[in-house]
C-alpha positions in Angstrom: -15.3 8.4 36.0 -11.9 9.9 35.0 -12.0 12.7 32.2 -9.9 12.0 29.1 -7.4 14.7 28.0 -5.5 14.9 24.8 -2.3 16.8 24.8 -0.9 17.8 21.3 2.8 18.8 21.8 5.9 18.3 19.7 8.3 18.7 22.5 8.7 15.3 24.4 10.0 17.0 27.5 6.9 19.1 27.8 4.6 16.0 27.1 6.2 14.1 29.9 5.9 16.9 32.4 2.2 17.7 31.6 1.1 14.1 31.4 2.7 13.2 34.7 1.0 16.3 36.4 -2.4 15.4 34.9 -2.1 11.6 35.5 -1.2 12.4 39.2 -4.5 14.4 39.3 -6.5 11.5 38.1 -6.9 12.3 34.4 -6.6 9.8 31.6 -4.1 11.5 29.2 -3.5 10.8 25.5 -0.5 12.2 23.6 0.1 13.5 20.0 3.4 14.8 18.7 1.9 16.8 15.7 -1.3 18.2 14.3 -2.3 15.4 12.0 -1.8 12.7 14.7 -3.6 15.0 17.1 -6.7 15.1 14.8 -6.5 11.3 14.4 -6.3 10.6 18.2 -9.0 13.1 18.9 -11.4 11.4 16.3 -10.6 8.0 17.8 -10.7 8.7 21.5 -13.3 11.6 21.8 -11.4 13.3 24.6 -13.3 15.6 27.1 -10.7 18.2 26.7 -7.8 19.0 24.3 -4.7 20.9 25.3 -3.0 22.5 22.2 0.5 23.6 21.6 0.4 26.4 19.0 3.9 26.0 17.5 3.6 22.5 15.9 5.3 21.3 12.9 3.2 21.0 9.7 -0.3 22.0 10.7 0.1 24.6 13.5 -2.1 24.7 16.6 -4.4 27.4 15.1 -5.0 25.2 12.0 -5.5 22.1 14.0 -8.0 23.7 16.4 -10.0 25.1 13.5 -10.1 21.7 11.9 -11.3 20.0 15.2 -14.1 22.6 15.7 -15.4 21.8 12.3 -15.8 18.1 13.3 -19.3 17.4 14.5 -18.3 15.1 17.3 -15.7 17.5 18.5 -17.3 20.9 18.0 -18.3 21.2 21.7 -15.0 19.7 23.1 -13.0 22.5 24.8 -9.7 23.2 23.2 -7.2 25.1 25.4 -4.1 26.6 24.0 -1.0 25.6 26.2 1.8 27.6 24.5 4.8 29.7 24.9 3.5 32.1 22.3 2.7 35.0 24.9 3.4 38.1 22.7 0.7 40.8 22.2 -2.0 39.3 20.1 -1.2 35.7 20.6 -4.0 35.0 23.0 -6.6 36.7 20.7 -5.3 34.7 17.7 -5.7 31.5 19.6 -9.3 32.5 20.6 -10.1 33.4 17.0 -8.9 30.1 15.6 -11.4 28.3 18.0 -9.6 27.8 21.3 -11.8 28.2 24.4 -8.9 29.1 26.6 -5.3 30.2 26.8 -2.7 28.9 29.3 0.8 30.4 28.8 4.0 28.5 29.3 5.9 27.9 31.5 3.0 26.2 33.4 2.3 26.3 36.9 2.3 22.6 37.8 0.4 23.2 41.0 -2.4 25.2 39.3 -2.6 23.3 36.0 -5.0 20.6 37.3 -7.4 23.2 38.7 -7.3 25.2 35.4 -8.2 22.1 33.5 -11.0 21.3 35.9 -12.3 24.8 35.4 -12.6 24.4 31.6 -14.1 20.9 32.0 -16.7 22.6 34.3 -17.7 25.0 31.5 -15.3 27.9 31.6 -14.8 29.6 28.3 -12.7 32.6 27.6 -14.0 35.3 25.1 -12.4 37.8 22.8 -12.3 41.3 24.3 -13.0 44.5 22.4 -15.9 45.7 20.3 -17.6 43.8 17.5 -15.5 45.6 14.8 -12.3 44.7 16.4 -13.4 41.0 16.7 -14.4 41.0 13.2 -11.0 42.4 12.0 -9.2 39.6 13.9 -11.4 37.1 12.3 -10.8 38.5 8.8 -7.0 38.5 9.4 -7.0 35.0 10.5 -9.1 33.9 7.4 -6.7 35.7 5.1 -3.8 34.1 6.8 -5.4 30.6 6.4 -6.1 31.3 2.7 -2.4 32.3 2.2 -1.2 29.2 4.0 -3.4 27.0 1.9 -2.1 28.6 -1.3 1.4 28.0 -0.1 0.7 24.4 0.6 -1.0 23.9 -2.8 2.0 25.3 -4.6 4.3 23.1 -2.6 2.1 20.0 -3.5 2.1 21.0 -7.2 5.9 21.2 -7.2 6.2 18.0 -5.4 3.8 16.3 -7.8 5.6 17.7 -10.8 9.0 16.4 -9.5 7.4 13.0 -8.7 6.0 12.8 -12.2 9.4 13.7 -13.7 11.1 11.0 -11.5 8.5 8.4 -12.6 9.0 9.2 -16.2 12.8 8.9 -15.6 12.3 5.5 -14.0 10.1 4.3 -16.8 12.7 5.5 -19.4 15.5 3.9 -17.5 13.6 0.5 -17.2 13.0 0.5 -20.9 16.5 1.6 -22.0 18.1 -0.9 -19.5 15.9 -3.7 -20.7 16.7 -3.2 -24.3 20.4 -2.8 -23.7 20.4 -6.0 -21.6 18.7 -8.0 -24.4 21.5 -7.7 -26.9 24.3 -9.2 -24.8 21.8 -11.6 -23.4 21.0 -12.8 -26.9 24.6 -13.3 -27.6 25.2 -15.2 -24.4 22.2 -17.5 -25.1 23.3 -18.1 -28.8 26.8 -19.2 -27.9 25.3 -21.4 -25.2 23.0 -23.0 -27.8 26.1 -23.7 -30.0 27.9 -25.3 -27.1 25.0 -27.5 -26.1 24.5 -28.6 -29.7 28.2 -29.5 -29.8 27.8 -31.4 -26.5 24.7 -33.5 -27.7 26.7 -34.5 -30.8 29.8 -35.3 -28.6 32.0 -33.0 -30.7 33.2 -31.2 -27.5 34.2 -33.7 -24.6 33.4 -32.1 -21.1 33.6 -33.5 -17.7 30.7 -33.3 -15.3 31.8 -30.2 -13.6 32.0 -28.4 -17.0 28.5 -29.6 -18.0 27.1 -28.4 -14.5 28.7 -25.1 -15.1 27.0 -24.8 -18.5 23.7 -25.7 -17.0 24.2 -23.1 -14.4 25.0 -20.4 -17.0 21.9 -21.5 -19.0 19.6 -21.1 -15.9 21.1 -17.8 -15.0 20.6 -16.4 -18.6 17.1 -17.6 -18.6 16.4 -16.0 -15.3 18.1 -12.7 -16.6 15.7 -12.9 -19.7 12.7 -13.3 -17.5 13.6 -10.3 -15.4 14.0 -8.2 -18.6 10.8 -9.3 -20.0 9.1 -8.5 -16.8 10.6 -5.0 -16.7 9.4 -4.4 -20.3 5.8 -5.7 -19.4 5.8 -3.3 -16.4 6.5 -0.3 -18.6 3.9 -1.4 -21.2 1.2 -1.8 -18.4 1.9 1.5 -16.9 1.8 3.3 -20.3 -1.3 1.3 -21.3 0.4 -0.2 -24.4 0.3 -3.9 -23.3 -0.3 -5.7 -26.8 -3.3 -7.7 -26.0 -4.3 -9.9 -29.0 -7.7 -11.5 -28.3 -8.7 -14.9 -29.5 -10.8 -17.8 -28.3 -9.1 -19.5 -25.4 -10.0 -22.5 -23.0 -9.4 -21.4 -19.5 -8.5 -24.9 -18.2 -5.8 -25.2 -20.9 -4.3 -21.8 -20.0 -4.2 -22.8 -16.3 -2.5 -26.2 -17.1 0.1 -24.4 -19.3 1.0 -22.3 -16.3 1.0 -25.2 -14.0 3.4 -27.2 -16.2 6.0 -24.4 -16.1 6.0 -24.7 -12.4 5.9 -28.5 -12.1 9.7 -28.7 -11.0 9.1 -26.4 -8.1 5.9 -28.1 -7.2 7.6 -31.4 -7.1 10.7 -30.1 -5.2 8.5 -28.4 -2.5 6.1 -31.5 -2.2 3.0 -29.3 -2.9 -0.3 -30.4 -4.3 -1.8 -28.3 -7.1 -5.4 -29.1 -8.1 -7.2 -27.7 -11.0 -11.0 -28.2 -11.1 -12.4 -29.9 -14.2 -14.2 -26.6 -15.1 -16.7 -28.4 -17.3 -19.1 -26.3 -19.1 -17.1 -23.1 -18.9 -17.5 -21.0 -22.1 -14.5 -19.9 -24.4 -13.0 -16.6 -23.4 -11.8 -14.0 -25.7 -8.3 -13.2 -24.3 -4.6 -13.2 -25.0 -3.6 -16.6 -24.1 0.1 -16.0 -23.6 -0.5 -13.0 -21.3 -3.1 -14.9 -19.3 -0.5 -17.7 -18.9 1.9 -15.0 -17.6 -0.7 -13.8 -15.1 -1.6 -17.2 -13.9 2.1 -18.2 -13.7 2.8 -15.3 -11.4 -0.2 -16.0 -9.2 0.8 -19.6 -8.9 4.5 -18.6 -8.2 3.3 -16.4 -5.5 1.0 -19.2 -4.0 4.1 -21.6 -4.0 6.4 -19.0 -2.5 4.2 -18.4 0.6 3.0 -22.0 1.1 5.1 -24.2 3.2 6.4 -27.5 1.9 3.7 -30.1 1.7 0.8 -27.5 1.3 -1.9 -27.4 -1.1 -3.0 -24.9 -4.0 -6.5 -25.2 -5.5 -7.7 -23.4 -8.5 -11.4 -23.2 -9.4 -13.5 -21.2 -11.9 -17.2 -20.6 -12.5 -19.4 -18.1 -14.4 -20.8 -15.3 -12.3 -23.6 -13.1 -13.7 -23.4 -9.6 -12.5 -21.1 -8.4 -9.6 -21.2 -5.7 -6.9 -18.0 -5.6 -4.8 -16.2 -3.0 -2.8 -12.9 -4.8 -1.7 -9.9 -2.8 -0.5 -11.5 0.4 -1.9 -11.7 -1.2 -5.3 -15.4 -0.9 -6.1 -16.6 -3.2 -8.9 -20.1 -2.9 -10.4 -21.2 -4.7 -13.5 -24.3 -6.4 -15.0 -22.2 -8.4 -17.4 -21.1 -12.1 -17.2 -17.5 -13.0 -15.9 -15.5 -16.0 -15.4 -14.4 -16.0 -11.6 -11.2 -17.8 -10.9 -10.0 -18.5 -7.4 -6.4 -19.4 -6.5 -6.6 -20.8 -3.0 -3.5 -21.8 -1.0 -2.7 -23.1 2.5 0.1 -20.6 3.0 1.1 -18.2 5.7 -1.6 -15.6 4.8 -1.6 -11.9 4.2 -2.0 -9.3 6.8 -5.0 -6.9 6.2 -2.9 -3.8 5.6 -0.8 -5.7 3.0 -3.6 -7.1 0.9 -3.7 -4.2 -1.4 0.1 -3.1 -1.2 1.2 -6.5 -2.5 0.1 -5.4 -5.9 2.3 -2.3 -6.0 5.4 -2.3 -8.2 8.6 -3.4 -6.5 6.8 -4.1 -3.2 8.1 -6.8 -1.0 6.3 -7.9 2.2 9.4 -9.2 3.8 12.4 -7.1 5.0 14.5 -6.2 1.9 17.6 -6.9 4.0 16.4 -10.6 4.0 16.2 -10.6 0.1 16.9 -13.9 -1.5 16.3 -14.2 -5.1 13.8 -17.0 -6.0 10.3 -17.2 -7.5 9.4 -20.4 -5.8 11.5 -21.3 -2.8 9.5 -20.8 0.5 9.5 -17.1 1.4 12.0 -16.4 -1.5 12.0 -13.0 -3.0 12.2 -11.4 -6.4 11.9 -7.8 -7.9 8.3 -7.5 -6.6 6.8 -7.4 -10.1 4.9 -10.7 -10.4 1.7 -9.5 -8.7 1.7 -6.1 -10.3 2.1 -7.8 -13.8 -0.6 -10.2 -13.1 -3.0 -7.4 -12.1 -1.9 -5.3 -15.1 -2.7 -8.2 -17.5 -6.1 -8.9 -15.8 -7.0 -5.2 -16.0 -5.9 -4.9 -19.6 -8.6 -7.6 -20.3 -11.2 -5.5 -18.6 -11.1 -7.7 -15.4 -10.3 -7.4 -11.8 -7.8 -9.0 -9.4 -7.7 -8.9 -5.7 -6.5 -10.8 -2.6 -8.4 -12.1 0.5 -7.0 -13.6 3.7 -7.8 -13.9 7.3 -4.4 -12.5 8.3 -0.8 -13.5 8.5 0.3 -16.4 10.7 3.4 -18.4 9.8 2.4 -21.1 12.5 -1.3 -21.8 11.8 -1.1 -20.8 8.1 -4.6 -19.4 7.5 -3.9 -19.3 3.7 -4.9 -16.8 1.0 -7.2 -16.7 -1.9 -6.6 -14.6 -5.1 -9.6 -13.8 -7.1 -9.6 -13.1 -10.8 -12.6 -11.7 -12.8 -12.4 -11.9 -16.6 -15.4 -10.5 -18.6 -17.2 -12.8 -21.0 -17.8 -11.4 -24.4 -20.0 -12.7 -27.2 -18.2 -13.9 -30.3 -19.1 -12.2 -33.5 
């Protein structure tokens, strides 16, 4: 049985040379180009020996070795420093950090396989000198680790502060831009209403081209208003100021209101949308308009990723007590919920995308292929719909997540979006 060797080295030329030498000697070699990926590969592959460069970007070889030696499954795995750090004290520092051996560069390609075999057979190098000298080296290394940790913490704090400032500026920009757009948009729509009123009364004769142009302007203005309202809702959701006005609502009526808004797209795409009767469902205390918005966005998403002629089904039931842990979003409650499921026969969602799709401005497809549409097949928007839907649901104390067997544009495994809305007693 061949031994597995992991080589952590940022220089690709060195990696190629060592890997060829070891592969020729019959070893199975894994590579990693930095410390973090080295830790990940080591945890996955459980190598029999690790060759460690010391001068790595990010976490250096000393830090990576110390981390590996703290791992229960890797504590006994020999780590051998293979490095160009050959000044006085470099070997001792490598051994103090946890390395079991030290091979200086440039390597001897003829001897390297035999050196590896010796460490695999149990060879271990030890620190020289008395106990006091070894203790001093250990203390120096510990102090250096503490200083490096402090430096990293300060860098993270600075980066976090800059990120928060950028996030605040983004929210302010969205708010200001949205409000600034509303004024000229209102003027445009006002004059459009006047023109359309004149057209209906035949006060202004227009040919078919002019009429079609006015209709196009109206659609564009309405699309722009929707974008502006979506951006304002995003700011409200992020700031926790979404104005939820609760009143008794009938879930089926809310769903049908959302479906009606999308009937033209459903007809154009030859889709089938079925809403269960939902007989016996209790009234829900919720903001009807915002729920229509959330369901509209979920349906728009289903339409967008379902091929022409596909099917969308919406069902709902009461569930009593839930215990879920989906996509690292644990849910635990003994209360009663209305559980809605939006099921489609679309192209599905890859596992790694099933949580990201709810991120603001996230778009699954390549943005270079962006085509503005909320309902055309594989059309694109600003990437706000699902984020707004989740924000609205969570503002009601509920939960929203997606499930799918995966992405397949040929076989279309479909997706299901689950909404949990809490039932509250009416006073």
